[in-house]
N, C-alpha and C positions, 0 to 999 in steps of 0.2 A: 831253524831244526827243521828246514826244508816241508815240503811240501809229501804228504802222505801218498796221495792218489797215483802216485807216478813213483817207480823205480826200475834204476836199470834198462830204460824203454830210451833209444837212440830217436832221431827227430820222426824219419821215417813210417818207426812202427807207431809214434802216436798219430802221423797223419793216415795211416792205413787202415780199411777200411775192412772187420771182422765179421762174421757171423753172427755173431750176438748183438751188434748195433740195432737192429729194427726190435729188436724181443720188450721192450719193454715202454717205448713210446720218447717220444722227443723228451722229456725232462729228465729221463734218466741220466745220469752223471758219469763219467765214464773215468777207471781207473787202470793203470795202466804197469805189468812188473813183467825184468825180461831176464835173462842169464843168457852167457855163451856158453853151450855144453863140446866140449872136446870128442863128441862123439857122431857118426852116421845118422842124419834125420829118420831113419826107421828106427835105430835101436832107441833114441830119446821117444818117438814116436810107442813105442810097446813099453816103454818104460813110463809114460800116460797113462796106458792103455792098466794102468794096477790102482790109479785110482779107483776101479771097482772095488778092488778087493782094499785098501787103505787109503787113509786122508796124507801119511807120508810130509807131518808136521811136528807136534810135539803130540807123541803119543799118549802121554799121559793128560791131557786134554783133549785131546777129538778123537781118539782111539780107545777108548775104554781102559787105557793102559798097559792092549796089547801093543806089541812092536808090530809095526809097518812089516810085512814082507819085505825080505833084502835079495831074495831071490825071483824069476817069472815064476808067476803063479799058469800054471796051462791053461789054457781056453780063455782067459782074461783079456786078448783079443781079438776075442770073439763080440764085436760088437752088435747093437741093435738099439733104434731108437727106444723111449720108456723106460731102459735100464737104470736101475739103481747106482750112483755114483759119487761115495765118500757118503755115504751115506742118505743125505739129505738132499741129492739133487737129482734130477732126472737128465738122461743124456736127450736130448732132443733135436740134435743134429753132429752127422760126423765127416769125414773126411780119410779113407786109411792114409795114415802116413802123413798126415795136411794138419788134419784139427779135432779135436772134444771141442762139442759146446752145448752148456749145460745152464738147467736153468732149476735155483730152486723152490720147491716143492711138496716141501713135508708142511704141514700146518702149522703146527710150534717153530718152525725155523723162519718162518715166514713172518711171525707174527714180532718173535725175538729180533729178527735184523733187517724185516724188510724187503722187498723183492731186488735178487738178483740174479745178472744172468752173465755167463761166462763165458770165453773162448780160449782154450787152450791150447795155442797154436806153434807146429812147429817150423822152422824156415831156415834149408840149409845153405850155409854160408860155402859154403864146397865141401868135397865127398867127407871129409872127416871134423868136420865142424857146421855147429848148428843153433842156432837164436833159440831157445824156448821164449813165447809170447804167451801172457794172460792179459788179455781184459776182459775188465767187469765191469757190466754195466749195472747201475747203483741206481733202482727206483726211488723216487722222493712223493711221498703222500703226503699231502697237506694234514700238519699236525702230528703226523706220526714221527718225522727226521727231520730235526733240528740242523742249524748249520751246523750248532758246537754238537749235539750226538754222529751225528756224520762225520765230522772230522774225527770224534773219538774211534769212532768203528772201523776207519779209513789207516788210523796206526797200529788197532788191535790185528787187523787184516796184513797189514804190514808185516808186522810180527812173525806172523802164523806162514804168510807167502813165503816168505824170506826162506825159512824153514824149510817148506815142502819146495822148493823149486831149488834151493841146495845139496836137497836129500837127493831128489829125482837127476838131478847132474851127477852127484858125486856116484850114484850106482848106473848111472848108465855108461860112464865113465870107464866104470869096472872099481871103482877104488872099492876097495874090504869093508863091510860093516855098513855103508853108503854114507857115513857122516858129512854132512854139510862144508861143503868150500867157501871161502870169505870171500865177497869183491864180485861183479860181475864177468 
């Protein structure tokens, strides 16, 4: 069945350092997801800024049934640390046209899911192609997240993240409706 902690990431992406790496300490477990987007890096990054507005995954599950916008929201690109992202995360670091780094800070979400730090990173391949890489550091709390529960969470996250990255890719590529493409 494969490893649900890694999807679409190349060897160099797995070995690279990301801004989220040190946010949860040395016992945190890394998960990576990545897709190739046929759009320039600034376009992909601008769509990442939309995560302040909506999660872009399965809207019936993680956006209270509201459809994530299919057009850019004016002002979403104006970033400041401390802003809410996807409702339950806080923007803790960013570099324009490069990365958004988030920390799960909403108390009920931390109780439900544990500690999470994520970096959404935009890596240009060439002038018209970008790799969108998400690295998550998943904290391990003694007695809270056993190996079986952590593996189940990895499968659930993969299900949601594949949809999110596919939707963001489709929107950055300018495909009407923003329906996610398949494959990486």
